[in-house]
C-alpha positions as CSV (number, residue, x, y, z in Angstrom):
1,M,81.4,-81.6,59.5
2,K,82.1,-81.6,55.6
3,K,81.6,-78.1,53.8
4,Y,80.5,-78.2,50.2
5,N,82.9,-76.4,47.6
6,E,80.9,-73.2,46.5
7,D,83.0,-72.9,43.4
8,E,82.2,-76.7,42.6
9,Y,78.3,-76.0,42.6
10,Y,78.1,-72.4,41.9
11,E,77.6,-72.6,38.1
12,E,75.2,-75.7,38.3
13,Y,72.9,-74.1,40.5
14,V,73.3,-70.5,40.0
15,E,70.2,-70.7,37.3
16,L,68.1,-71.9,40.6
17,D,65.7,-69.6,41.7
18,E,65.8,-69.8,45.5
19,D,61.9,-69.0,45.2
20,E,61.8,-72.9,44.5
21,L,62.8,-73.9,48.2
22,D,60.1,-75.0,50.4
23,D,58.6,-72.1,52.3
24,D,58.9,-74.0,55.5
25,E,58.5,-71.8,58.9
26,E,61.3,-73.5,60.3
27,Y,63.6,-71.5,57.5
28,E,61.7,-68.2,57.0
29,D,64.7,-66.3,58.4
30,Y,67.6,-66.8,55.8
31,D,70.2,-65.3,58.3
32,D,69.6,-68.2,60.3
33,Y,69.8,-71.0,57.3
34,D,72.4,-73.2,57.4
35,E,74.3,-72.7,54.5
36,E,75.1,-76.6,54.2
37,K,71.5,-77.3,54.4
38,K,70.8,-74.8,52.0
39,Y,73.1,-76.1,49.3
40,E,71.7,-79.6,50.1
41,K,68.3,-78.2,49.3
42,L,69.3,-76.7,46.0
43,I,70.7,-79.9,45.4
44,T,67.7,-81.8,45.7
45,S,65.6,-79.4,44.2
46,Y,68.1,-79.2,40.9
47,R,68.1,-83.3,40.9
48,E,64.2,-83.4,41.2
49,R,63.9,-81.1,38.3
50,K,66.4,-82.7,36.2
51,K,64.5,-85.8,37.0
52,R,61.5,-84.3,35.8
53,K,62.7,-83.0,32.7
54,N,64.4,-86.4,31.7
55,K,61.3,-88.0,32.4
56,N,59.1,-85.7,30.3
57,K,61.9,-85.8,27.7
58,N,61.5,-89.6,27.5
59,I,57.6,-89.6,27.2
60,R,58.1,-87.3,24.2
61,I,60.8,-89.2,22.1
62,F,58.2,-92.5,23.0
63,S,55.2,-90.7,22.0
64,L,57.2,-89.6,18.7
65,K,58.6,-93.2,18.3
66,N,55.1,-94.5,18.5
67,I,53.5,-92.1,16.0
68,F,56.3,-92.6,13.3
69,I,56.1,-96.8,13.7
70,S,52.1,-96.4,13.4
71,L,52.4,-94.1,10.0
72,I,54.9,-96.7,8.7
73,I,52.6,-99.5,9.3
74,V,49.6,-97.6,8.0
75,A,51.7,-96.8,4.8
76,I,52.4,-100.5,4.5
77,I,49.5,-101.8,4.7
78,L,47.9,-99.0,2.3
79,F,50.6,-99.9,-0.2
80,I,49.9,-103.7,-0.1
81,I,46.1,-103.0,-0.5
82,T,46.9,-101.0,-3.7
83,L,49.0,-103.6,-5.3
84,V,46.1,-106.2,-4.5
85,D,43.5,-103.8,-6.2
86,I,45.8,-102.9,-9.2
87,N,46.5,-106.7,-9.8
88,R,42.4,-107.3,-9.2
89,I,41.6,-104.6,-11.7
90,K,44.3,-106.3,-14.2
91,H,42.4,-109.4,-14.0
92,N,38.7,-107.2,-14.7
93,K,37.6,-107.5,-11.0
94,M,36.7,-104.7,-9.0
95,P,39.2,-103.4,-6.4
96,I,38.4,-103.5,-2.6
97,I,38.9,-100.1,-1.6
98,T,37.2,-97.3,-3.8
99,I,34.7,-94.8,-3.9
100,K,32.0,-94.8,-6.8
101,T,32.0,-90.9,-7.7
102,V,30.3,-90.9,-11.2
103,A,27.7,-93.3,-13.2
104,Y,27.3,-92.4,-17.0
105,K,24.1,-92.6,-18.7
106,D,25.9,-94.5,-21.5
107,G,25.0,-98.0,-20.7
108,G,26.3,-98.5,-17.3
109,T,30.2,-97.0,-17.1
110,K,31.4,-96.2,-13.6
111,E,34.1,-94.1,-12.0
112,Y,35.6,-95.2,-8.7
113,Y,38.4,-93.3,-6.7
114,G,41.1,-95.4,-4.6
115,I,44.4,-94.6,-2.7
116,G,46.0,-92.6,-5.5
117,Y,44.5,-94.1,-8.3
118,K,41.4,-93.8,-10.4
119,V,39.0,-96.6,-12.2
120,I,36.8,-95.9,-15.0
121,K,34.9,-99.4,-15.8
122,Y,33.4,-98.8,-19.2
123,H,30.0,-100.4,-20.0
124,Q,28.6,-98.6,-23.2
125,I,25.5,-100.1,-24.9
126,Q,27.6,-100.7,-27.9
127,G,31.2,-99.4,-27.4
128,R,34.0,-99.3,-24.8
129,R,33.7,-102.1,-22.5
130,D,37.2,-102.5,-21.0
131,T,38.5,-100.9,-17.4
132,E,41.1,-98.5,-17.8
133,L,43.2,-97.6,-14.7
134,G,45.1,-94.4,-13.9
135,R,45.7,-91.4,-12.0
136,W,42.9,-89.2,-10.2
137,K,43.5,-86.7,-13.2
138,L,42.1,-89.9,-15.6
139,K,39.2,-88.7,-17.8
140,Y,36.4,-90.6,-19.4
141,N,37.4,-91.1,-23.1
142,T,35.3,-93.4,-25.6
143,D,37.1,-92.3,-28.8
144,A,38.8,-94.9,-30.2
145,I,41.9,-94.8,-32.0
146,T,41.4,-95.8,-35.9
147,V,43.8,-97.5,-37.7
148,K,43.8,-99.9,-41.1
149,D,45.2,-103.0,-41.1
150,V,47.5,-102.4,-43.5
151,D,49.0,-99.5,-41.4
152,L,49.2,-101.5,-38.6
153,A,51.1,-104.2,-40.0
154,I,53.6,-101.9,-41.7
155,E,54.3,-100.7,-37.7
156,M,54.3,-104.1,-36.5
157,R,57.2,-104.9,-39.3
158,G,59.3,-101.9,-38.2
159,N,59.0,-103.0,-34.4
160,E,56.7,-105.3,-32.7
161,L,57.4,-104.8,-29.3
162,R,57.3,-100.8,-29.6
163,T,53.8,-100.6,-31.9
164,Y,52.4,-103.0,-29.5
165,S,53.3,-101.4,-26.4
166,K,51.8,-98.1,-28.1
167,Y,48.6,-99.9,-28.5
168,N,48.3,-101.9,-25.4
169,K,45.2,-101.3,-23.5
170,K,43.9,-99.0,-25.9
171,F,40.6,-98.7,-27.2
172,V,40.9,-98.8,-31.2
173,R,39.2,-99.1,-34.3
174,V,40.5,-101.3,-36.6
175,I,39.6,-101.8,-40.5
176,S,40.2,-105.2,-41.9
177,T,39.0,-107.9,-43.9
178,L,37.0,-111.0,-42.3
179,K,38.9,-114.1,-42.6
180,E,37.5,-116.6,-40.2
181,K,34.7,-116.5,-37.5
182,D,34.1,-119.0,-34.7
183,P,30.6,-118.4,-33.3
184,E,31.3,-121.0,-30.5
185,D,34.3,-119.4,-29.5
186,N,32.3,-116.0,-30.0
187,K,35.7,-114.5,-32.1
188,L,36.3,-113.3,-35.2
189,V,39.6,-113.2,-37.2
190,M,40.4,-110.3,-39.5
191,G,43.8,-109.6,-41.1
192,F,46.1,-108.3,-44.0
193,T,48.2,-110.7,-46.3
194,D,50.8,-109.5,-48.3
195,E,52.2,-111.8,-51.1
196,D,55.8,-112.7,-49.8
197,G,54.1,-112.9,-46.3
198,K,56.6,-110.2,-44.9
199,Y,53.7,-108.0,-43.5
200,S,51.1,-110.3,-42.8
201,L,49.2,-109.6,-39.8
202,N,46.4,-111.2,-37.9
203,I,43.9,-109.9,-35.4
204,V,41.8,-112.0,-33.4
205,C,39.0,-110.2,-32.3
206,K,37.1,-111.9,-28.9
207,M,33.5,-110.6,-28.8
208,V,31.6,-109.0,-26.1
209,D,29.6,-111.7,-24.0
210,D,26.4,-110.4,-25.3
211,Y,27.3,-110.8,-28.8
212,K,25.7,-113.7,-30.6
213,T,25.4,-112.6,-34.1
214,L,28.3,-113.8,-35.7
215,E,26.5,-115.8,-38.2
216,N,25.5,-112.8,-40.4
217,F,28.9,-112.0,-40.9
218,E,30.3,-112.6,-44.5
219,L,34.1,-113.7,-45.2
220,D,36.6,-111.7,-47.1
221,K,34.5,-108.6,-46.6
222,E,35.6,-105.5,-45.3
223,T,34.9,-105.5,-41.4
224,T,35.3,-102.7,-38.6
225,I,35.7,-103.8,-35.2
226,I,36.1,-101.7,-32.0
227,G,37.5,-103.3,-28.8
228,T,40.6,-102.8,-26.5
229,V,44.1,-104.3,-27.3
230,D,45.0,-107.2,-25.0
231,N,47.9,-109.0,-26.1
232,F,50.0,-110.2,-29.1
233,K,52.4,-112.9,-30.5
234,R,55.2,-112.4,-32.4
235,K,55.8,-113.7,-35.9
236,N,57.2,-117.1,-36.2
237,N,58.0,-119.5,-39.4
238,T,54.4,-120.6,-39.4
239,Q,52.2,-117.7,-38.2
240,P,52.4,-114.2,-38.9
241,T,52.2,-111.4,-36.2
242,T,48.9,-111.7,-34.3
243,I,47.2,-109.0,-32.4
244,Y,44.8,-110.0,-29.6
245,I,41.6,-107.4,-29.2
246,K,39.2,-108.1,-26.3
247,N,35.5,-106.8,-25.8
248,C,34.9,-106.4,-29.4
249,F,31.7,-104.9,-31.1
250,A,31.7,-105.7,-35.2
251,E,30.1,-104.3,-38.2
252,Q,30.3,-105.0,-42.3
């Protein structure tokens, strides 16, 4: 009969506690316990314990993988929703996933919190009417940046793109001279014109939807408008630099 080499298995099973052996009555007397059967039982016990450890390890690895994959999927979904919401805000639409937190008594301004961003939808009775997007620290602000047309024209002459970036999406108050009015399209055109045309600037003001009193404005008279800078066109051979402002209120 084949005997197990004790040196071969000693190191591998030395940590096994012989208490793990079955307490069969047949083997209560260890003096009569056959050495070969003893090692067979130790080997079987070792293999079973190793199999259980491997199984538990595989279960843990599988669970961690599932959790990791689930987190990635959730992150991708939230990222897509955030991009969609930001795009909706840029097109003056309310985002899909936001929580309204504040409603101001200024005509209807409201604050919303989204996933990592904050939205303030301004709706003053006569004032700011745009929608601002920013981080959660974004603060309510209805103070307009005041600038005269000549100063704006000089800035644009120095660098159109840099100046536009400075004022883009900003709430501004512009003081200029009324050049045209278009009641049908509900807009005013103001501007500054110098003799040689180097610093000429047009300012097109699209009024708020409920503003319907443009007939009362007089041409070639100083006019002050408030609104949000929305776009611009570079100067060309036929037209001066043009800045577009939306959600405007005006007074003379």
